[in-house]
C-alpha positions in Angstrom: -34.3 -32.5 25.9 -36.5 -31.3 23.0 -34.8 -30.2 19.8 -35.2 -26.9 20.1 -33.3 -27.0 23.0 -30.4 -28.4 21.5 -30.4 -25.9 19.1 -30.6 -23.3 21.1 -27.6 -24.7 22.8 -25.7 -24.6 19.4 -27.0 -21.4 18.3 -25.3 -20.0 21.8 -22.0 -22.3 21.4 -21.3 -21.1 18.0 -22.2 -17.7 18.8 -19.9 -17.2 21.7 -17.2 -18.7 19.4 -17.5 -15.9 17.2 -17.0 -13.6 19.9 -13.3 -15.2 20.7 -12.0 -14.9 17.4 -13.1 -11.1 17.0 -11.7 -10.6 20.7 -8.4 -12.3 19.9 -7.9 -10.2 16.7 -5.8 -6.6 17.3 -6.8 -3.7 14.9 -4.2 -0.9 15.8 -3.2 2.1 13.3 0.4 1.7 12.7 3.6 4.2 10.9 5.5 2.3 8.5 9.3 2.8 9.8 11.0 1.0 7.1 10.1 -1.4 4.4 12.6 -3.2 2.8 12.1 -6.0 0.0 14.4 -8.6 -1.6 14.3 -12.3 -3.5 17.7 -12.5 -1.9 18.1 -13.5 2.0 19.1 -10.0 4.0 19.4 -8.8 7.3 16.3 -6.5 8.1 17.0 -3.0 9.2 15.0 -2.2 12.2 15.3 1.7 13.0 16.3 2.5 16.7 17.3 -1.0 16.9 20.0 -1.5 14.6 23.2 0.5 15.0 24.4 3.1 12.5 26.7 1.8 10.0 30.4 1.4 11.2 32.9 2.1 8.2 33.3 -0.8 5.4 29.6 -2.0 6.3 27.8 -3.1 3.5 24.1 -2.6 3.5 23.0 -5.9 2.1 19.7 -4.6 1.5 20.9 -2.2 -1.0 23.7 -4.1 -2.8 22.6 -7.6 -2.5 25.3 -8.7 -5.1 28.3 -8.1 -2.7 29.8 -11.2 -1.2 30.4 -9.6 2.3 26.3 -10.0 2.3 25.9 -13.9 2.4 28.9 -14.5 5.3 26.5 -15.8 8.1 29.3 -14.6 10.6 28.6 -10.8 10.1 26.6 -8.6 12.7 27.6 -6.5 15.6 27.4 -7.0 18.9 24.3 -6.2 20.6 22.4 -5.3 17.1 19.3 -6.5 16.5 19.2 -8.2 13.3 16.9 -10.3 11.5 17.8 -12.4 7.7 14.8 -12.7 5.9 13.5 -13.1 2.3 10.7 -11.3 1.0 8.8 -8.3 2.3 9.6 -6.8 5.3 8.2 -4.1 6.9 9.2 -2.0 10.6 5.5 -0.8 12.5 5.7 1.2 15.2 2.7 0.8 16.8 0.4 3.5 19.6 1.8 2.0 22.3 5.4 2.6 21.8 6.5 -0.5 20.6 8.1 -1.9 17.1 6.5 -4.8 15.2 8.8 -6.5 12.5 6.4 -8.2 9.8 7.7 -10.5 6.4 5.7 -11.3 3.5 7.7 -14.2 1.3 7.0 -13.2 -2.1 4.7 -16.5 -3.8 6.1 -18.7 -6.7 4.4 -20.7 -9.1 4.5 -24.6 -8.8 6.2 -24.5 -12.1 9.3 -22.6 -10.9 9.1 -19.7 -13.6 9.5 -16.4 -12.8 6.3 -15.6 -14.9 3.9 -16.8 -12.2 5.5 -15.3 -9.7 3.2 -13.0 -7.0 5.4 -10.3 -5.0 3.9 -9.2 -1.4 1.9 -5.9 -1.7 4.2 -3.5 0.0 2.5 0.1 1.6 4.2 2.4 0.2 2.4 5.2 3.1 3.1 6.0 6.1 0.1 4.9 8.0 -1.4 1.7 7.6 -4.0 -0.6 9.6 -2.9 -4.0 11.1 -4.6 -6.5 12.4 -2.9 -9.1 14.7 -3.9 -12.3 15.2 -1.8 -14.8 16.1 1.3 -14.9 14.4 -0.1 -13.0 11.5 -0.4 -9.2 10.6 -2.7 -7.9 8.1 -1.8 -4.6 6.6 -4.7 -2.6 5.1 -3.8 0.6 2.9 -5.4 3.3 1.0 -4.4 3.3 -3.0 -4.7 6.2 -5.3 -6.7 8.9 -5.5 -10.3 6.9 -5.3 -8.7 5.4 -1.5 -8.8 1.8 -2.5 -8.1 0.0 0.4 -5.3 -2.9 -0.3 -4.3 -5.9 1.9 -1.4 -8.5 2.5 -0.9 -10.8 4.9 2.3 -11.0 6.8 4.2 -13.2 9.5 5.0 -11.4 12.5 8.7 -12.1 12.9 9.4 -9.5 16.4 7.7 -7.3 18.4 10.4 -4.7 20.3 10.3 -3.1 23.0 10.4 0.8 22.9 13.6 2.3 23.2 
């Protein structure tokens, strides 16, 4: 075979790979249901899936200093809960499913809090979510000039619609 033929095959192969990777990513418009952020472990709240707070229940997302929040057996039967750290966002997808995504804050190798970067958290109601593998890249407008911010989250769960 000639060099031109081999070059053509290589170009076709590279193009097909780029097409496959593009097809595996799925972009969706999503609605932010709930957002939480903490440097300590907490139980993520998933609207419609976490039960209403029974009497005596402690909201660990709101009160991270309460010693009851660190109990490993604190769980209501049938309740969907995820123990996470960092920024967690619950997203309502167009098909009615709920995606729970989490991003762990990045810390410096030197271990000081001054070199820490918190994960970006959308403070708007609607975001664009690009799902690829076990990650979701969220994009949202910020400020009057509608600058686009983004952050990559790990997918914790994809819950069926209720």
